[in-house]
Each structure stands twice: as structure tokens, then as C-alpha cells.
Biotite code that builds the C-alpha atoms (Angstrom):
import biotite.structure as struc

atoms = struc.array([
    struc.Atom([60.059, 68.590, 83.938], chain_id="A", res_id=1, res_name="MET", atom_name="CA", element="C"),
    struc.Atom([63.633, 69.449, 83.085], chain_id="A", res_id=2, res_name="ASN", atom_name="CA", element="C"),
    struc.Atom([65.925, 66.409, 83.024], chain_id="A", res_id=3, res_name="ALA", atom_name="CA", element="C"),
    struc.Atom([68.616, 68.485, 84.749], chain_id="A", res_id=4, res_name="LEU", atom_name="CA", element="C"),
    struc.Atom([66.368, 69.467, 87.663], chain_id="A", res_id=5, res_name="ALA", atom_name="CA", element="C"),
    struc.Atom([67.726, 68.543, 91.101], chain_id="A", res_id=6, res_name="PRO", atom_name="CA", element="C"),
    struc.Atom([66.143, 65.656, 92.948], chain_id="A", res_id=7, res_name="THR", atom_name="CA", element="C"),
    struc.Atom([62.974, 66.679, 94.753], chain_id="A", res_id=8, res_name="LEU", atom_name="CA", element="C"),
    struc.Atom([62.732, 63.598, 96.970], chain_id="A", res_id=9, res_name="ILE", atom_name="CA", element="C"),
    struc.Atom([64.862, 63.401, 100.100], chain_id="A", res_id=10, res_name="ASP", atom_name="CA", element="C"),
    struc.Atom([65.418, 61.108, 103.046], chain_id="A", res_id=11, res_name="THR", atom_name="CA", element="C"),
    struc.Atom([64.173, 62.278, 106.424], chain_id="A", res_id=12, res_name="ILE", atom_name="CA", element="C"),
    struc.Atom([67.704, 63.303, 107.430], chain_id="A", res_id=13, res_name="ASP", atom_name="CA", element="C"),
    struc.Atom([68.242, 65.433, 104.313], chain_id="A", res_id=14, res_name="ALA", atom_name="CA", element="C"),
    struc.Atom([64.751, 66.937, 104.466], chain_id="A", res_id=15, res_name="ALA", atom_name="CA", element="C"),
    struc.Atom([65.101, 67.763, 108.168], chain_id="A", res_id=16, res_name="ALA", atom_name="CA", element="C"),
    struc.Atom([68.345, 69.620, 107.456], chain_id="A", res_id=17, res_name="ALA", atom_name="CA", element="C"),
    struc.Atom([66.630, 71.633, 104.704], chain_id="A", res_id=18, res_name="LYS", atom_name="CA", element="C"),
    struc.Atom([63.725, 72.466, 107.012], chain_id="A", res_id=19, res_name="LEU", atom_name="CA", element="C"),
    struc.Atom([65.869, 73.272, 110.041], chain_id="A", res_id=20, res_name="GLY", atom_name="CA", element="C"),
    struc.Atom([64.392, 70.453, 112.124], chain_id="A", res_id=21, res_name="LEU", atom_name="CA", element="C"),
    struc.Atom([65.757, 67.435, 113.941], chain_id="A", res_id=22, res_name="HIS", atom_name="CA", element="C"),
    struc.Atom([65.165, 64.222, 111.999], chain_id="A", res_id=23, res_name="ALA", atom_name="CA", element="C"),
    struc.Atom([63.194, 62.704, 114.883], chain_id="A", res_id=24, res_name="GLU", atom_name="CA", element="C"),
    struc.Atom([60.908, 65.763, 115.018], chain_id="A", res_id=25, res_name="ALA", atom_name="CA", element="C"),
    struc.Atom([60.219, 65.447, 111.286], chain_id="A", res_id=26, res_name="LEU", atom_name="CA", element="C"),
    struc.Atom([59.466, 61.726, 111.676], chain_id="A", res_id=27, res_name="ARG", atom_name="CA", element="C"),
    struc.Atom([57.002, 62.529, 114.466], chain_id="A", res_id=28, res_name="ALA", atom_name="CA", element="C"),
    struc.Atom([55.369, 65.191, 112.302], chain_id="A", res_id=29, res_name="ARG", atom_name="CA", element="C"),
    struc.Atom([55.010, 62.653, 109.492], chain_id="A", res_id=30, res_name="CYS", atom_name="CA", element="C"),
    struc.Atom([53.444, 60.102, 111.860], chain_id="A", res_id=31, res_name="ARG", atom_name="CA", element="C"),
    struc.Atom([50.901, 62.655, 113.124], chain_id="A", res_id=32, res_name="ARG", atom_name="CA", element="C"),
    struc.Atom([49.924, 63.769, 109.605], chain_id="A", res_id=33, res_name="ALA", atom_name="CA", element="C"),
    struc.Atom([49.897, 60.261, 108.099], chain_id="A", res_id=34, res_name="ALA", atom_name="CA", element="C"),
    struc.Atom([46.833, 59.057, 106.230], chain_id="A", res_id=35, res_name="ARG", atom_name="CA", element="C"),
    struc.Atom([46.258, 55.873, 104.286], chain_id="A", res_id=36, res_name="ARG", atom_name="CA", element="C"),
    struc.Atom([45.554, 56.169, 100.549], chain_id="A", res_id=37, res_name="THR", atom_name="CA", element="C"),
    struc.Atom([44.980, 53.572, 97.861], chain_id="A", res_id=38, res_name="ALA", atom_name="CA", element="C"),
    struc.Atom([48.701, 53.608, 97.038], chain_id="A", res_id=39, res_name="THR", atom_name="CA", element="C"),
    struc.Atom([50.233, 53.792, 100.533], chain_id="A", res_id=40, res_name="GLY", atom_name="CA", element="C"),
    struc.Atom([50.712, 56.104, 103.497], chain_id="A", res_id=41, res_name="ILE", atom_name="CA", element="C"),
    struc.Atom([51.072, 59.822, 102.803], chain_id="A", res_id=42, res_name="VAL", atom_name="CA", element="C"),
    struc.Atom([51.580, 62.849, 105.068], chain_id="A", res_id=43, res_name="ALA", atom_name="CA", element="C"),
    struc.Atom([50.835, 66.387, 103.880], chain_id="A", res_id=44, res_name="ASP", atom_name="CA", element="C"),
    struc.Atom([53.289, 68.611, 105.752], chain_id="A", res_id=45, res_name="LEU", atom_name="CA", element="C"),
    struc.Atom([52.077, 71.923, 104.315], chain_id="A", res_id=46, res_name="GLY", atom_name="CA", element="C"),
    struc.Atom([53.610, 74.286, 101.826], chain_id="A", res_id=47, res_name="GLY", atom_name="CA", element="C"),
    struc.Atom([53.445, 71.635, 99.121], chain_id="A", res_id=48, res_name="GLY", atom_name="CA", element="C"),
    struc.Atom([55.768, 69.321, 101.075], chain_id="A", res_id=49, res_name="ILE", atom_name="CA", element="C"),
    struc.Atom([54.588, 65.714, 101.124], chain_id="A", res_id=50, res_name="THR", atom_name="CA", element="C"),
    struc.Atom([56.058, 62.666, 102.833], chain_id="A", res_id=51, res_name="ALA", atom_name="CA", element="C"),
    struc.Atom([55.581, 59.092, 101.645], chain_id="A", res_id=52, res_name="PHE", atom_name="CA", element="C"),
    struc.Atom([56.190, 55.984, 103.703], chain_id="A", res_id=53, res_name="LYS", atom_name="CA", element="C"),
    struc.Atom([58.271, 53.247, 102.059], chain_id="A", res_id=54, res_name="PHE", atom_name="CA", element="C"),
    struc.Atom([58.333, 50.224, 104.320], chain_id="A", res_id=55, res_name="GLY", atom_name="CA", element="C"),
    struc.Atom([59.602, 51.541, 107.654], chain_id="A", res_id=56, res_name="LYS", atom_name="CA", element="C"),
    struc.Atom([61.161, 54.736, 106.296], chain_id="A", res_id=57, res_name="SER", atom_name="CA", element="C"),
    struc.Atom([59.819, 58.042, 105.037], chain_id="A", res_id=58, res_name="TRP", atom_name="CA", element="C"),
    struc.Atom([60.784, 59.995, 101.915], chain_id="A", res_id=59, res_name="ARG", atom_name="CA", element="C"),
    struc.Atom([59.955, 63.672, 101.592], chain_id="A", res_id=60, res_name="VAL", atom_name="CA", element="C"),
    struc.Atom([59.018, 65.408, 98.332], chain_id="A", res_id=61, res_name="ARG", atom_name="CA", element="C"),
    struc.Atom([59.489, 69.146, 97.997], chain_id="A", res_id=62, res_name="PHE", atom_name="CA", element="C"),
    struc.Atom([57.568, 71.171, 95.416], chain_id="A", res_id=63, res_name="PRO", atom_name="CA", element="C"),
    struc.Atom([59.394, 72.230, 92.257], chain_id="A", res_id=64, res_name="ALA", atom_name="CA", element="C"),
    struc.Atom([60.685, 75.766, 92.470], chain_id="A", res_id=65, res_name="ILE", atom_name="CA", element="C"),
])
């Protein structure tokens, strides 16, 4: 990966803005898609977008372009 690549992990607020959603709607979508893995709670949101739960908050990873 290029060291100059932009960050691919966003907060719910930043990710919701990118996706054209309200932050609360994105949180609800994450809760519905959540599944427990060996390393934590993960939600596959489709299109290569994945959310990870850190404590009480979610972080969203977008695929590299």
C-alpha cells in the first residue's frame, strides 16, 4: 500500500457523510449486520465496506480505490 494513500478508516459520522446517510441510520445498519468473530464484532455493509466495533463506537473501512 502506498504510504501517501488517504486514510481508509472513518468514524460513523464521516462515513455516513460519504455514503449520503444519517449517522444514526448507518449505526443501525451496522447493528443489524453485526456478527461476532474471533477478533471482535464486524459488520459487512456491502460493496467492500466493512464496519468494526471498538468499544461502544464503530469505525468504517472503505475499500482501496
